[in-house]
Backbone bond lengths (Angstrom), bond angles and torsions (degrees), N, CA, C in turn:
res aa  C-N    CA-C-N  psi(-1)  N-CA   C-N-CA  omega(-1)  CA-C   N-CA-C  phi
1 X - - - 1.458 - - 1.513 112.44 -
2 X 1.233 116.91 145.56 1.401 122.44 -179.15 1.596 109.60 -97.29
3 X 1.331 120.39 156.28 1.381 120.78 173.27 1.424 118.30 -48.85
4 X 1.331 116.54 -42.16 1.573 119.31 178.70 1.468 108.53 -62.98
5 X 1.338 120.14 -47.04 1.450 118.73 -175.64 1.553 113.16 -67.53
6 X 1.452 113.47 -30.44 1.519 114.55 176.58 1.560 111.54 -68.67
7 X 1.393 113.42 -35.38 1.463 116.89 -175.91 1.607 105.73 -70.20
8 X 1.408 116.45 -48.19 1.483 116.41 179.99 1.508 114.23 -58.67
9 X 1.357 116.76 -47.37 1.514 117.38 179.29 1.522 112.63 -66.37
10 X 1.339 116.62 -32.49 1.539 114.91 178.18 1.566 110.94 -70.81
11 X 1.354 116.52 -39.66 1.391 119.46 174.37 1.467 113.12 -57.67
12 X 1.364 114.47 -49.20 1.438 120.52 -175.72 1.637 110.27 -62.87
13 X 1.311 114.30 -41.34 1.474 121.24 172.92 1.440 114.66 -59.05
14 X 1.305 118.45 -49.89 1.485 124.94 178.45 1.498 113.82 -64.17
15 X 1.280 121.21 -46.28 1.505 123.17 177.96 1.448 111.19 -72.00
16 X 1.272 126.54 -40.71 1.388 124.86 -174.53 1.490 119.26 -93.55
17 X 1.365 114.04 -8.51 1.510 115.10 171.86 1.419 113.90 -58.58
18 X 1.367 113.89 -39.16 1.540 120.16 -172.93 1.598 110.08 -108.00
19 X 1.220 120.02 -33.38 1.473 115.03 177.46 1.504 103.11 -71.24
20 X 1.387 114.10 146.96 1.513 113.57 -172.48 1.539 111.69 -84.40
21 X 1.390 114.63 66.66 1.481 117.59 177.07 1.457 113.79 -131.71
22 X 1.308 114.86 15.02 1.545 125.77 173.06 1.526 111.99 73.85
23 X 1.340 115.78 101.08 1.472 116.50 176.18 1.605 111.87 -66.96
24 X 1.376 113.98 -33.46 1.363 119.16 -175.29 1.431 110.54 -64.94
25 X 1.364 112.23 -45.49 1.488 116.74 174.76 1.441 115.77 -59.35
26 X 1.278 118.63 -46.81 1.533 125.53 176.55 1.517 110.82 -54.53
27 X 1.343 116.34 -50.96 1.419 120.52 179.00 1.484 115.87 -63.46
28 X 1.340 118.01 -40.10 1.514 124.37 175.36 1.510 109.26 -56.94
29 X 1.464 115.02 -53.52 1.439 115.56 -174.41 1.491 112.03 -72.29
30 X 1.343 118.16 -30.16 1.486 121.87 -178.44 1.551 106.51 -73.10
31 X 1.267 120.15 -40.09 1.372 119.35 -178.71 1.524 110.82 -66.68
32 X 1.381 120.91 -36.83 1.322 120.63 173.70 1.541 115.89 -66.94
33 X 1.291 117.35 -37.56 1.397 119.40 179.23 1.559 114.97 -71.64
34 X 1.440 111.16 -37.15 1.426 116.15 174.64 1.594 119.75 -84.85
35 X 1.348 108.76 -5.43 1.437 122.87 175.74 1.643 106.03 55.24
36 X 1.372 108.42 53.38 1.417 114.37 173.53 1.429 113.05 -80.67
37 X 1.382 124.52 130.84 1.467 128.84 -167.89 1.505 104.01 -68.22
38 X 1.423 115.71 140.92 1.343 121.55 174.27 1.555 109.26 -84.43
39 X 1.442 109.04 174.30 1.491 114.68 170.66 1.470 112.70 106.44
40 X 1.289 122.76 -30.54 1.427 124.53 -175.19 1.550 105.54 -100.35
41 X 1.384 115.30 100.51 1.467 124.09 179.22 1.650 110.81 -77.43
42 X 1.289 112.41 -13.16 1.633 108.63 -168.61 1.494 107.42 -66.63
43 X 1.317 120.58 -38.48 1.491 116.32 -173.58 1.567 108.90 -73.16
44 X 1.350 121.43 -30.50 1.370 123.19 172.78 1.511 115.44 -60.39
45 X 1.338 115.24 -44.22 1.440 124.94 175.59 1.511 107.30 -60.61
46 X 1.232 120.56 -48.76 1.439 124.13 -175.71 1.531 110.07 -54.90
47 X 1.442 117.78 -54.50 1.394 119.22 -176.05 1.495 113.36 -69.48
48 X 1.347 111.90 -25.57 1.505 111.41 177.03 1.603 113.92 -67.59
49 X 1.432 109.61 -38.71 1.358 119.93 177.40 1.540 110.86 -63.70
50 X 1.303 116.00 -30.82 1.437 123.68 177.53 1.451 109.74 -65.69
51 X 1.353 120.89 -46.38 1.438 118.73 177.93 1.563 110.63 -75.97
52 X 1.317 118.68 -17.18 1.503 116.07 172.77 1.542 108.67 -68.35
53 X 1.356 116.95 -36.54 1.482 119.96 173.74 1.557 113.36 -58.97
54 X 1.258 114.45 -34.14 1.598 121.18 177.10 1.417 108.30 -60.43
55 X 1.394 119.20 -50.71 1.445 123.31 -175.92 1.509 107.74 -63.01
56 X 1.265 120.14 -42.80 1.469 120.35 -173.09 1.486 108.16 -71.45
57 X 1.339 117.92 -25.44 1.404 117.84 -179.81 1.568 112.60 -80.19
58 X 1.234 114.47 -34.03 1.497 118.59 -178.18 1.573 109.94 -79.24
59 X 1.325 116.88 -33.70 1.381 118.73 -179.59 1.589 115.41 -114.69
60 X 1.450 105.98 35.51 1.559 111.56 177.57 1.527 109.65 -57.06
61 X 1.398 116.14 -50.12 1.341 119.77 -169.70 1.517 114.28 -61.47
62 X 1.339 117.73 -38.30 1.464 124.41 -179.55 1.531 106.79 -74.13
63 X 1.297 123.42 -38.64 1.415 125.95 178.62 1.552 108.04 -63.25
64 X 1.291 119.37 -48.38 1.487 128.41 -179.81 1.581 105.10 -55.73
65 X 1.295 114.98 -54.60 1.455 118.45 -179.35 1.488 113.59 -58.44
66 X 1.369 119.62 -36.87 1.435 124.29 177.77 1.527 111.70 -66.63
67 X 1.368 116.31 -47.11 1.399 121.09 179.21 1.531 115.23 -63.32
68 X 1.414 115.47 -43.39 1.379 121.95 176.33 1.533 112.58 -67.04
69 X 1.331 120.65 -33.67 1.392 129.09 174.98 1.560 109.95 -63.63
70 X 1.349 115.67 -44.62 1.528 120.57 -178.56 1.547 106.89 -64.51
71 X 1.351 117.66 -41.96 1.482 117.52 176.88 1.537 114.47 -57.88
72 X 1.300 111.05 -39.96 1.447 120.50 -179.08 1.449 116.17 -85.34
73 X 1.441 113.44 -4.12 1.441 117.84 175.59 1.519 112.58 68.37
74 X 1.346 114.65 24.84 1.487 118.27 173.49 1.570 116.10 -58.33
75 X 1.238 120.41 132.11 1.429 122.98 179.69 1.559 114.68 -51.15
76 X 1.294 109.12 -54.87 1.514 118.98 -179.36 1.633 111.28 -49.11
77 X 1.336 111.79 -51.28 1.438 120.16 -178.99 1.540 113.86 -64.12
78 X 1.400 115.18 -41.47 1.374 120.02 176.64 1.516 115.18 -64.63
79 X 1.417 113.15 -35.88 1.500 117.78 175.41 1.547 110.07 -67.00
80 X 1.233 117.73 -44.16 1.462 121.93 -166.88 1.618 100.62 -73.69
81 X 1.287 122.69 -43.92 1.440 120.06 174.55 1.505 114.69 -59.01
82 X 1.316 115.81 -38.90 1.538 119.43 176.29 1.484 110.93 -63.90
83 X 1.295 119.65 -37.96 1.488 122.96 -177.20 1.553 106.05 -76.28
84 X 1.323 121.45 -33.18 1.478 117.96 173.33 1.420 113.11 -68.15
85 X 1.293 121.85 -38.67 1.464 121.93 170.33 1.500 117.06 -56.59
86 X 1.275 112.16 -45.64 1.475 118.04 177.01 1.496 109.79 -59.04
87 X 1.365 115.63 -51.20 1.476 119.36 -177.41 1.401 115.08 -64.77
88 X 1.409 118.33 -15.78 1.567 122.50 -175.36 1.553 106.06 -87.42
89 X 1.313 119.38 -19.83 1.444 120.45 -170.18 1.596 112.45 -67.65
90 X 1.270 122.36 -43.57 1.498 118.81 -176.68 1.506 110.29 -58.51
91 X 1.378 118.72 -52.40 1.444 121.44 -176.12 1.614 110.42 -60.89
92 X 1.297 113.91 -38.73 1.523 114.54 178.00 1.469 115.55 -62.18
93 X 1.493 115.42 -39.51 1.362 121.99 -175.19 1.624 103.95 -72.47
94 X 1.415 117.10 -47.93 1.474 119.45 -176.03 1.498 107.99 -62.60
95 X 1.417 118.04 -45.81 1.511 115.34 -178.95 1.496 111.38 -61.61
96 X 1.356 126.26 -31.55 1.442 127.48 -177.93 1.520 106.96 -73.85
97 X 1.367 118.92 -51.56 1.385 121.35 -171.03 1.590 115.35 -79.30
98 X 1.292 115.52 -26.63 1.552 119.47 -172.93 1.449 114.55 -119.09
99 X 1.434 117.16 23.23 1.412 123.11 -175.13 1.556 108.66 -57.08
100 X 1.340 121.02 -46.76 1.414 120.89 -173.98 1.465 114.87 -68.14
101 X 1.458 116.46 -35.16 1.455 124.28 -176.56 1.594 103.21 -69.12
102 X 1.337 114.47 -48.10 1.493 117.82 -179.44 1.412 112.88 -60.00
103 X 1.343 123.80 -39.08 1.453 129.70 176.60 1.537 111.21 -55.23
104 X 1.331 111.11 -47.03 1.506 120.70 -176.89 1.591 107.96 -66.30
105 X 1.242 117.65 -30.57 1.497 117.79 -177.40 1.596 108.76 -69.69
106 X 1.308 117.59 -20.71 1.496 116.77 -178.40 1.580 110.89 -70.30
107 X 1.350 111.52 -16.25 1.508 120.46 -176.96 1.530 113.80 -85.35
108 X 1.393 114.32 0.66 1.475 116.73 -169.81 1.549 104.92 -121.01
109 X 1.312 119.41 100.08 1.474 125.83 179.57 1.550 112.04 -61.23
110 X 1.401 112.78 -30.83 1.498 116.24 178.48 1.513 111.81 -69.67
111 X 1.315 113.87 -41.52 1.469 118.50 178.99 1.546 109.34 -66.06
112 X 1.321 113.19 -42.17 1.491 113.11 178.40 1.569 112.60 -66.54
113 X 1.193 118.03 -32.50 1.521 120.66 172.47 1.490 113.96 -68.93
114 X 1.276 122.32 -42.45 1.380 126.36 169.95 1.455 116.99 -57.19
115 X 1.312 118.53 -42.45 1.432 123.56 178.96 1.605 105.82 -69.51
116 X 1.241 121.57 -37.45 1.426 124.74 -178.93 1.633 106.16 -60.26
117 X 1.401 114.11 -45.90 1.442 117.14 178.86 1.558 112.51 -61.06
118 X 1.381 120.28 -36.30 1.346 126.78 176.52 1.585 112.51 -65.96
119 X 1.281 109.54 -38.73 1.613 113.60 175.12 1.352 106.09 -65.73
120 X 1.299 126.97 -43.47 1.455 125.01 173.95 1.358 115.50 -48.98
121 X 1.322 117.04 -51.96 1.523 120.47 -177.86 1.536 109.60 -60.83
122 X 1.308 115.98 -41.53 1.545 116.32 -178.76 1.514 111.63 -62.25
123 X 1.249 109.53 -41.89 1.585 113.87 178.39 1.484 111.22 -68.59
124 X 1.296 124.94 -42.51 1.430 128.63 -178.30 1.718 103.10 -59.97
125 X 1.343 113.32 -37.64 1.502 112.83 -172.35 1.508 113.63 -65.30
126 X 1.410 119.80 -18.78 1.404 125.68 178.66 1.570 114.45 -63.97
127 X 1.288 108.29 -15.37 1.581 117.05 -178.91 1.473 106.08 -64.89
128 X 1.336 119.24 -26.53 1.488 120.33 179.66 1.504 117.52 -100.95
129 X 1.312 117.79 12.40 1.366 123.87 177.68 1.561 111.76 -81.52
130 X 1.259 119.25 132.17 1.445 122.82 176.40 1.506 107.97 -83.62
131 X 1.425 115.18 142.59 1.400 114.65 179.65 1.556 118.67 -56.89
132 X 1.265 113.83 132.76 1.569 119.12 -176.26 1.523 109.70 -89.98
133 X 1.310 113.66 164.24 1.536 117.54 178.78 1.426 108.96 -126.17
134 X 1.388 125.65 17.20 1.425 124.75 176.23 1.475 107.82 -94.93
135 X 1.383 111.20 152.45 1.579 118.91 178.99 1.450 104.58 -95.76
136 X 1.294 124.51 -31.71 1.444 122.88 175.94 1.584 111.02 -138.33
137 X 1.303 111.94 160.67 1.544 116.34 -179.42 1.482 108.80 -70.44
138 X 1.297 118.32 166.17 1.456 122.65 171.87 1.551 103.89 -79.42
139 X 1.415 117.82 176.92 1.431 119.41 -179.12 1.557 108.69 -63.93
140 X 1.402 118.25 -37.79 1.434 118.81 178.92 1.570 110.43 -67.57
141 X 1.348 114.16 -40.38 1.376 119.98 179.61 1.583 113.49 -63.34
142 X 1.275 118.75 -40.32 1.423 123.74 176.52 1.514 106.69 -64.14
143 X 1.177 123.21 -41.78 1.584 125.40 178.61 1.506 105.17 -65.33
144 X 1.379 126.36 -40.49 1.408 121.39 -178.21 1.493 107.38 -72.57
145 X 1.288 125.43 -37.38 1.422 128.81 176.57 1.538 109.69 -60.11
146 X 1.390 111.06 -35.98 1.532 116.14 179.07 1.543 111.62 -67.78
147 X 1.434 110.82 -35.12 1.519 117.44 -178.68 1.488 107.30 -68.84
148 X 1.424 119.66 -42.08 1.414 123.16 170.97 1.529 112.37 -48.84
149 X 1.392 111.39 -50.11 1.468 110.65 178.67 1.502 117.94 -62.31
150 X 1.325 113.04 -34.50 1.593 117.28 176.98 1.517 106.92 -65.47
151 X 1.309 121.55 -38.84 1.519 119.95 174.66 1.403 114.81 -55.42
152 X 1.392 117.50 -34.62 1.443 122.48 -177.92 1.547 111.58 -69.50
153 X 1.258 123.92 -3.52 1.419 124.01 171.19 1.455 113.54 -65.13
154 X 1.330 115.09 -20.09 1.529 120.95 175.37 1.519 108.43 -80.71
155 X 1.231 120.83 131.01 1.414 128.32 175.72 1.493 109.93 -52.97
156 X 1.353 117.16 131.15 1.590 118.48 177.98 1.533 106.51 104.41
157 X 1.302 120.08 -27.33 1.397 121.23 -174.88 1.581 108.04 -90.00
158 X 1.285 122.36 120.12 1.476 119.83 -172.31 1.667 108.05 -81.15
159 X 1.215 115.00 129.20 1.441 119.22 177.41 1.491 108.21 -66.75
160 X 1.316 117.65 -52.15 1.561 121.07 -174.46 1.537 107.35 -67.34
161 X 1.349 117.29 -35.61 1.485 122.92 179.63 1.503 110.04 -63.21
162 X 1.287 114.51 -54.46 1.450 114.93 -177.66 1.411 117.38 -68.75
163 X 1.479 117.18 -38.58 1.491 115.48 -176.94 1.544 113.45 -73.84
164 X 1.400 113.48 -34.38 1.474 118.93 -179.22 1.555 104.22 -69.22
165 X 1.309 116.45 -46.41 1.423 120.55 -174.66 1.651 109.96 -60.09
166 X 1.339 113.28 -41.78 1.534 120.30 174.99 1.500 110.63 -60.06
167 X 1.352 112.84 -43.54 1.512 116.05 -178.30 1.465 109.48 -67.19
168 X 1.293 125.55 -36.82 1.501 125.19 -179.09 1.548 104.82 -68.98
169 X 1.243 120.60 -42.59 1.448 121.94 179.35 1.536 113.27 -64.91
170 X 1.357 113.34 -23.32 1.491 117.76 178.26 1.531 111.05 -87.12
171 X 1.353 116.65 6.04 1.482 119.46 178.49 1.472 118.89 84.67
172 X 1.429 117.38 15.74 1.480 121.42 177.84 1.472 109.00 -80.69
173 X 1.324 121.32 148.74 1.371 128.90 174.23 1.539 107.49 -61.77
174 X 1.319 118.97 147.16 1.427 122.04 -173.29 1.588 116.82 -53.44
175 X 1.412 118.00 -51.82 1.302 121.98 178.96 1.591 111.27 -70.82
176 X 1.318 115.14 -28.53 1.548 115.96 177.59 1.533 110.78 -69.85
177 X 1.405 110.75 -34.58 1.501 115.14 -176.74 1.555 112.04 -71.97
178 X 1.414 114.80 -29.95 1.443 122.07 173.06 1.519 109.86 -72.50
179 X 1.343 114.68 -39.75 1.518 117.62 177.44 1.525 112.05 -58.33
180 X 1.344 114.38 -50.51 1.424 119.97 -179.58 1.451 114.76 -61.51
181 X 1.400 116.91 -34.04 1.452 128.60 -175.51 1.587 101.03 -68.83
182 X 1.351 124.16 -55.62 1.305 126.25 -166.57 1.628 112.11 -78.65
183 X 1.304 113.72 -28.66 1.530 119.61 171.65 1.510 105.23 -68.08
184 X 1.271 122.77 -33.21 1.431 126.52 -179.75 1.522 109.78 -72.84
185 X 1.332 115.15 -27.24 1.500 120.28 -178.40 1.428 111.55 -73.33
186 X 1.303 119.94 -21.27 1.558 123.05 -173.68 1.542 107.66 -65.16
187 X 1.374 119.74 -56.21 1.466 112.84 177.73 1.599 113.59 -65.05
188 X 1.355 112.28 -30.43 1.518 111.76 -178.98 1.526 114.41 -66.05
189 X 1.303 113.97 -40.99 1.551 121.40 178.34 1.498 107.05 -62.58
190 X 1.398 112.87 -51.00 1.483 116.57 -172.66 1.454 112.52 -68.59
191 X 1.372 115.09 -34.91 1.489 118.95 179.53 1.534 106.46 -70.28
192 X 1.196 120.53 -41.78 1.583 120.20 179.18 1.395 110.02 -58.43
193 X 1.392 117.06 -39.92 1.502 118.55 -176.03 1.517 107.90 -70.44
194 X 1.330 119.45 -36.39 1.463 125.06 -177.27 1.641 108.89 -63.42
195 X 1.421 111.33 -46.00 1.415 118.40 -179.83 1.525 112.57 -65.11
196 X 1.292 119.64 -32.54 1.485 122.70 179.97 1.515 111.67 -82.82
197 X 1.373 117.69 -7.34 1.477 117.31 174.85 1.422 110.29 -61.61
198 X 1.362 122.03 -34.95 1.383 127.27 -177.77 1.612 111.15 -65.33
199 X 1.211 116.30 -24.08 1.402 120.69 175.56 1.596 118.65 -86.33
200 X 1.253 116.32 -7.20 1.403 121.41 -176.33 1.525 110.88 -84.40
201 X 1.332 112.49 136.60 1.491 115.75 176.62 1.523 103.21 -119.03
202 X 1.272 116.90 -146.68 1.482 116.64 175.88 1.517 111.27 -78.75
203 X 1.260 112.42 121.26 1.499 115.51 -168.57 1.524 108.41 -77.14
204 X 1.361 117.76 140.44 1.408 122.79 178.58 1.525 111.14 -92.59
205 X 1.299 115.88 6.80 1.517 117.20 176.64 1.513 113.56 -99.58
206 X 1.270 114.18 137.08 1.403 121.32 -173.20 1.559 107.28 -66.07
207 X 1.360 116.47 152.94 1.473 123.25 -177.25 1.507 112.12 -61.61
208 X 1.287 114.14 -43.81 1.425 117.92 177.13 1.534 115.94 -57.14
209 X 1.359 114.40 -36.64 1.423 121.63 177.22 1.434 112.46 -65.05
210 X 1.420 115.28 -35.74 1.390 125.79 -176.64 1.589 108.37 -66.81
211 X 1.353 109.80 -47.95 1.462 113.59 -179.51 1.540 110.27 -65.06
212 X 1.361 117.07 -38.57 1.491 118.73 -179.28 1.525 108.13 -60.44
213 X 1.325 116.10 -44.25 1.434 115.80 177.71 1.491 117.62 -62.86
214 X 1.338 114.56 -34.73 1.503 117.29 -177.27 1.511 107.46 -69.92
215 X 1.349 117.78 -40.86 1.482 123.42 -176.21 1.532 110.23 -66.78
216 X 1.345 113.75 -45.68 1.458 119.77 -178.39 1.614 111.50 -64.08
217 X 1.273 112.96 -44.51 1.481 118.62 -178.37 1.502 107.66 -63.26
218 X 1.379 116.20 -44.41 1.503 119.61 -176.90 1.530 109.76 -63.72
219 X 1.268 122.90 -43.91 1.441 132.24 -178.76 1.503 108.14 -59.66
220 X 1.371 110.82 -59.86 1.516 116.10 -173.88 1.467 108.98 -64.93
221 X 1.424 116.97 -36.91 1.428 117.93 -177.18 1.610 108.48 -62.77
222 X 1.342 116.30 -42.31 1.393 116.25 176.93 1.510 114.58 -60.00
223 X 1.295 113.15 -42.53 1.553 119.73 179.93 1.569 104.88 -57.51
224 X 1.374 114.11 -46.49 1.574 114.67 -166.54 1.591 104.91 -76.40
225 X 1.295 121.10 -27.70 1.473 118.64 176.91 1.540 109.72 -66.04
226 X 1.378 111.15 -45.89 1.540 114.08 179.74 1.626 110.80 -61.85
227 X 1.284 117.47 -30.36 1.504 120.59 -175.49 1.526 102.90 -74.58
228 X 1.388 117.42 -45.83 1.419 119.93 -173.17 1.578 110.41 -58.80
229 X 1.378 112.19 -45.95 1.518 117.71 -176.98 1.506 107.72 -63.81
230 X 1.324 121.60 -38.87 1.443 124.07 172.81 1.390 117.89 -54.59
231 X 1.373 120.25 -43.54 1.406 132.51 -179.07 1.510 102.37 -71.90
232 X 1.294 124.21 -39.49 1.472 122.31 -170.65 1.533 106.16 -79.66
233 X 1.309 119.61 -29.30 1.524 118.82 177.77 1.595 107.97 -70.30
234 X 1.287 115.36 -36.08 1.454 124.71 -176.88 1.653 111.35 -76.63
235 X 1.261 111.19 -4.72 1.477 114.41 -178.79 1.449 113.03 73.88
236 X 1.344 121.34 23.84 1.454 124.58 -177.06 1.568 114.51 -110.67
237 X 1.217 114.86 24.02 1.521 122.59 -176.32 1.507 110.63 -57.11
238 X 1.372 113.71 -42.74 1.503 115.14 -175.64 1.512 112.46 -72.20
239 X 1.444 125.67 -6.61 1.341 125.68 177.75 1.593 109.59 -60.92
240 X 1.255 121.05 -21.44 1.452 125.13 -173.61 1.641 108.60 -76.22
241 X 1.416 111.19 -15.42 1.427 115.71 178.70 1.527 112.27 -62.97
242 X 1.315 120.66 -35.84 1.409 122.33 178.42 1.484 116.99 -67.20
243 X 1.324 117.24 -31.80 1.467 122.34 171.93 1.547 113.14 -67.60
244 X 1.378 112.83 -43.96 1.449 115.72 173.85 1.584 113.17 -60.62
245 X 1.220 117.74 -45.77 1.424 121.39 178.29 1.583 110.51 -55.98
246 X 1.347 113.39 -52.13 1.513 121.78 -178.72 1.501 105.75 -54.91
247 X 1.372 120.80 -54.82 1.359 121.27 -172.12 1.644 111.69 -67.45
248 X 1.291 117.57 -34.81 1.342 124.82 179.70 1.498 108.94 -63.64
249 X 1.319 117.31 -50.70 1.375 121.25 -176.95 1.579 116.10 -65.85
250 X 1.441 107.98 -37.37 1.476 114.66 174.36 1.586 112.54 -64.28
251 X 1.241 114.85 -39.47 1.504 123.01 176.76 1.538 111.68 -60.29
252 X 1.349 113.64 -47.83 1.391 122.21 177.05 1.540 112.93 -59.73
253 X 1.290 115.23 -48.20 1.490 123.29 -179.66 1.508 110.08 -60.25
254 X 1.302 118.43 -48.10 1.492 121.22 179.52 1.471 112.49 -67.79
255 X 1.361 117.98 -35.17 1.463 119.17 -178.26 1.445 115.04 -74.96
256 X 1.414 112.28 -38.12 1.554 117.05 -179.17 1.619 111.01 -78.78
257 X 1.275 109.23 -38.86 1.492 114.39 -174.64 1.611 108.87 -77.67
258 X 1.320 110.40 -44.42 1.498 116.03 -177.72 1.587 109.76 -70.31
259 X 1.385 113.88 -36.70 1.460 119.13 177.60 1.470 113.68 -71.03
């Protein structure tokens, strides 16, 4: 990989991991357009860890309070931890059982484009959600949010888009829905990185390029997360639907006409 391709892919990963536009869909389409060689999982793991650092930075206070509360056995912290565990189960099961099928999906630009269109529809539907008053989902709600996260294993389905939208429909306050979504992403991102470790061989990417990718994905991820929260507070979460529809239709057009 060249420095330019590393920068482009790291920026794409950082911006789209948290904006509700599907990082997997963007990386799949970008990889096909840029003809990035497959098989080296090391770089993908590095940029995912970069975005993980962004989540930890933005939600450091909440995570510290959660950990502190667990040690002190505070009911609120115990409940939140339990809900996060429940919400993490569907993606863990789906990732373990369907890994090969999911991997094949990344090779289908038509499927990626269709999934982006679906993501756009889900985002647009949040325009009709009434403001909730819950700080956390119910047990059933956390499981449904977890199922939404599992669906986002498919390229083109936005993890943040689906989980936050599901949280909003479950009656959770906007910022609390985002908090639950991104705290839920921590084990998801870390778990995906661990699973991909088994696919890494000797990386053909220079260490300096790895570090560059990590730093860029972390910084752009932090920026994207702050932007998303700003749009969410302003009630403009659904605006990202138009981008997903545009990209999905463009991808379909290029794939079908070009193919």
